[in-house]
N, C-alpha and C positions, 0 to 999 in steps of 0.2 A: 291526720292527712287523708287516710282512706275514707272516713266518713264524709270529710269535706268534699272529696272528689265524687263520691256517690251522689251527694246533694247537687253538686255542679252538673253531673251528667243528666240527672232528672230535669233540672231547670233548663239546660241547653236543649234537650230533646223536645220538651214541651214548647219552648220558644221556636225551635226549628220547624216543628210541625205546624205551629200557628202561623208562622211566616209563609210556609208552603201553601196552606189553605187560603190565606188572605191574598197572597201575592202571585200565586201560580208559579212558584219558583221552578217547578219541574219543566216548564215550557219556555223558560227564558234562557237562551243560549249563553248570555253573558253573565248569568247569575253566579255569584261568588259566595261560597260557603266557607266560613272560617270558624274552626272550633279549637279550643285549647283551654288550659287552666287559667282562667282570668281572675281567680280569687286571690292570687298571690301578688300583692303589690311589691313585695320585696323579692325580686327574682333571684337574689343571691341565695335564696333558700334551696335552689337547685344547683347541682354540680354541672349539669348539662341541659341545655334547652335546644331541642331539635324541631325542625319543620318538615312536614310531610305534605308534598304537593301531588295532587292527583286529579283525574278527570271524572271522578264519581262525585256527584253533587245532589242526587236525588235523596229525598228524606230517608227512605228505608236503607239505602246504601250507606249514607252518612251515619245513621244510627248504629249500623253494624260496625263501621270503622271506629266510631267513638267508643263503642263497647270494647273493642280490641285495645284501643288506647288506654281505656280505663283499667282493663285487666293487667296490661303490661306495666302501667305506672304504679299500680298497687304493689306489684312485685319489685318495682324499682323506684321508690319514692324520691330518689335523688335525681331522676330524669323527668323532664317535662317535654311532651311532644304536642305541637299544634298542627292541626290538619287544615289545609287550604284546598278547596275543590272548585274547579271550573269545567264546564262541559267542553268536550272536544268538538270540532278541531281547534277552537280557540286555545285550548289548553296547550297544545303542542307549539303554537306560536309564542306563547308566554314562556313556556319551558325553555325554548331555544334562546330567547332573549336573556333569561336568567342565567343560563349556563355560559353564554358568551360574555356577559358582563361581570362574571364572577360572583353573582348574587344567587347562586344555586341553592337548592335545598339539601336536606340530609337523606331524605327518602323520596323517591319519585316513582310515578307510574310510566311505563314505556310500552310501545307496541313493536311489531316486527321490524318496521322500517327504522325506528329510532334505536332499537337494540343493535342492529347491524352498524348503523351510522355512528353511534356513540361509542360502541365497543371498538370499532376500527380506529377511533381517535384516542383510545385509552382513557376514556372519561368515566367508565363504569368500574366499580370495585369488583374484584373476584369474590364470589360468594361460595366457592367450593367448600370452604372450611366450615360453613354452617349448614350445608345441604347434604342430606343423606338421600342419594338418588333412589335407593331401594324403596323409599316411602312413596315415590311418585309412580303413576301409571306408565305403561310403555309409551303411550301417546305423548304424555307430558315430557318424558325423558328424551324422546326423539326430537323435541323442539328445544329443550333446555341445553342440550349438548351440541347443537348444530354448529356453534362457533368455536367449539373446542373447550374453552373455559366457560364457567357458569357465571353469568352476569345479571341474571334476574331469576326470581322465583315466582311461578304462577300461582294465583290464588283462586282461579276459576276457569271453567271451560264454558264459553258462551255459545249459544246456538241461534240460528236464524230460522224463522218459521213462516208458514202459510196460515194466516188467521182466517177462520171461517165463521160467518154469521149463520148459526144453525137455524135460527127462526126464519130468516129470509130465505134460506135454501128450502126449508119445509113449505113455506108459503107458496113458493114457485114450483114445487114438485121436483126439486133438484137434490143432489146429494154431494157430500164431500168427495172431490175427485181423488183418485188414487194413482193415476198415471197421466201421461200427456194426452192421450186420446180422450179420456174423461174430462180433463181440464179444458181442452179445446171445445168439447161439446157444451159444457156448462157455461163457458165464457161466451161462446157464440150465441147461446140462448139469451143470456142477459143483454148482450149487444143488440139482439133483435127486439128486446123490450125497451130499448133506449137507455140502458143502464151500463155505465162503464164498470166492469166487474171488479177489477183489481186496483186497490190503492197502492201506489208506489211512491217512494221518496227519492230525493235527488242524491242519495249517497249509497246506502247499502242494499237497496231492493234489487235492482237489475244487475248490478255487478256480481252479486252472489249467484244469481241465476246463470250468468255466463260462465262463472268459475265452476259451478257445480256440474254443468253439462260437459264442459271441456276437460276438466281434470279428473273426474271420477275414474276413467279407465286407468289412469296412472296410479291412483290410490288402491286400485284393485289388483295391481301386480303383486307378485310375491314379496318384493322389496320396494315399498313405496319411496323410501328415502333415496335409493339408487335411481328410481324412475324420475324423481324430481331433479336429481343431480344432472340428468341429461339436458335439462333446460339451461343449467348454468354453464355447461361445457359447449353448448351449441349443437350437440348431437341431435336434439329434438328442438323444433321451432315452437316456442310458447305461443306466439301469435296464431300460427296455423292450428295449434291444438285447441285454442279457444274459439276458432271460427264457428263451430256448431252452436256454441253458447251465444255468440253474438248474433247468429242467424235466428235463434229463438227469440232473443230480445227484439230484434227487428220485426219478427212476426207478431209479437205481442202488441207492438205499437201500431203496425199497419192494420191489424184486424180489430183494433179498438178495444183490446182487453185492458190496456193501460192508456190513460190520457197523457199524451206527450207533454203538453204545457203544464198540466198539474204536477207531473213528476219532476219537471225542472224546478218548480217553485216550492215544492213541499219538503219541509225539513224533517229529518229522520226522528223517529221515536218522540214526536211532539205533534206537529201539524198533521202527520199521517194518522196518528191515533185519534185526533179530533174528528177527522173525516170518517174514519171507520166506526167510531163510537156513535156517530149520528144515526146509524142504523139503516142507511140507504144504499150500502155497498156490501156485496157478499164476501169479498176477500181483501186481504192486505198482506203485503210482503214486508216484514221488518224483524227486528230482534225479538227473540223469545223473552229476553229480560224485561221487555215492556209490558208483559202481562199484568203485573200489579198496577201499572199506570192506567192501562185500559180499564181495569176494574174501578179504579178511583174516579174515572169519568162517568161511572154509573150507567153504562149502556142498558137500554131496555130490551135486551136480547141475550140469549145464551151464545157463547162462542167456544170454539176449540182451536188448538194450534197443532198443525201437522207438518211433517217434512215437506219439501217442495215436490209436488206431483208433476214433474217436468220431464220424465224419462218415458220412453216407449214401454219399458217393462216395469215401471213403478216409480218410486220416489227416491229422493236423495236428501241428505242432511248436510248443511254447511255449519261448521263450527270454527271457533278460534280459541287458542290458548290465550286467556285474557287476564286483564288486571295484573300485569307483571310488575313486581316490585323490584326496583334497583336502588343501589346506593352510589351516588356520585363519588368518584375516586378522590376528589379534592375536598370532600366534606371534612370539617374539623372534628366530626363526631362519627367516624366510620365504624368504630367498634360498637358504639351504642346503637347506631342505626342498624347494624347487622343483628344485634341482639333483638331488636323489635321485629325485624323481618323473620328471624328464626322463630319468634314467639307466634307470629300471626299464621305461620304455616302448620301449627299444631292442628290436629284433625278437628277437634270440636270448635276451636277458635275460628278456623277457616270456614267451617260449615255454616256458622252464623252469617258470614259474609256471602258465601255462595248461595245460600237459601234465600237471602234477601233480594236476590236478583234473578230468581228462577233459572239458575245455572247449574253446572255440574262440577263435581270435585275433580281436581287433577291428581289426587292422591291414589295410591294403589288400590284402595277399597272401591274405586269407581262409583262412589256414592251418587245416586240419581235423585233428581228432584221429585218431591212427593206431590207437587201441584197437580190437581186433578185435570186441569185444562191442557197440560202438555205431556200427558202420559204416553201418547203415541210417538213422541220424540225419543224417549229413552232407549228403545231397542236399536235405534239406528247408530248409536255410539259404538256398537260392537258387531253389527251385522254385515259389515263390509260395504255399506252404501253411505259412506260419509267422507267428506273432504274437508281439508283445513283451508280456510279462506286466505289466511296470510301465514304461509308455512315458513318457518325459520330456515329450512333447508333450501329455500329458493332465495337467491341473492338479490333478486329484483324487488323493489318496494311495491309488490303487486297490489296492495290494498289501495294505494293512491293512484297508481298507474291504471288499474282497471276502471276506476271511477272516471278518469279522464277519457278513456276509450269509449265507455258507455255514453259519456257526454257528447261525443261526435254523432252517435246514433240519435240521441234525444234532440240534437240540433238539426236533424234532417238527413244525416248521413245514413249509410247502410252498413251491413256487417263487414264488407270489405274495407270500408273506410276505417272501421274500428281496428281491423287487423293491421292496416297500414300505420295507424296511429301507434299501435303497440310495437310494431317493428321499429319505428323511429325512436321510441322511448327506450327499448331494449338496447339499440345501438348507442344511444346517448349515454346510457348507464354503463355500458362496456367501456366506452371512451373515458368516462369519468373515473372508472376503477382500474384503468390501466390496460384494458383490452381483454381481460380474461374473466371478468365478473367475480373474481374471488375477493 
């Protein structure tokens, strides 16, 4: 069985990479990757057959997931697990349909919004019995325990970065900016040359800018969790807190640092990468995990990725506790699914997955990426200049809500219209949750 699975893995990985090369699967949002043990015609050979549904579909990520499946199934030959991957946001639409129709999976990936939503409905199994919190970093623990019970285990910390075309900057006598003043100067220079400096997408680019500027003061308080809680109680106004961030986004658009129409149309970590890799733009705002994909596009220039240089006194890093694994409470294989989740959070098993996407470990060792192009990111995880984009301690689904508010600015509104949009959405969320946001 073990040798058979090893041969299967090799064949599947070769086939997957070949498909990716020929079909460009990393750029197709509807691409569906399905991996599992297809060599067994007699499925009665297994005592349990599980399905693992997630939003990781890129070749490197899937290879790491399959390696974890391979390792687990070698230890448990009586269990077979098949992985099904679709890119978000389509993933969450399909996940909701599967859960509503009773066709759910045994292991799923969730985000902050779905963690709160599904846990409130009692749809996620309690994972406290398989989780040793002492093995996770303080940052990860602050998120995992936000709902009281533990319903997901994180497998990575993802970051958002400011990509810089070093060759283009050198050609124009410019340098990588380290604060807002320098960013404004270099962007204004490129605008004067007829070049829109920053590539931005229609999802994560500008909302992370707004969140970083608005929320950093709260994360720099002595007790960030208590600071974020003030938004839940209404003691502090989240919309007003984000006003400075919305104002910076408005400025970026008005001054031509970002092309409004391009940002509306550009898909994240796909079309934005194509534009940047062409070599005609000095900067890009997107996920750090896209670094391997940019390299795969073979750009004819050197690049680096740094934290967002958007503050008067320096830069700020935006991160998320990411790739959260949960087990649906109604799975017929809860214990087997828990066993796999427990296996994948082992330090070395997890690191293979973390490293495949230029991310960081949520474990207590705080293992940092060794990728040369993102070394300037590493210190910001612990230097007090970092915010969590979708904090579990915030009861509002901030990730989707902030995108909607940025949309009002992209469509021609101003920062105040984004604040009004957020106030409306906060009020609607409070009504839906019974008036207290809890």
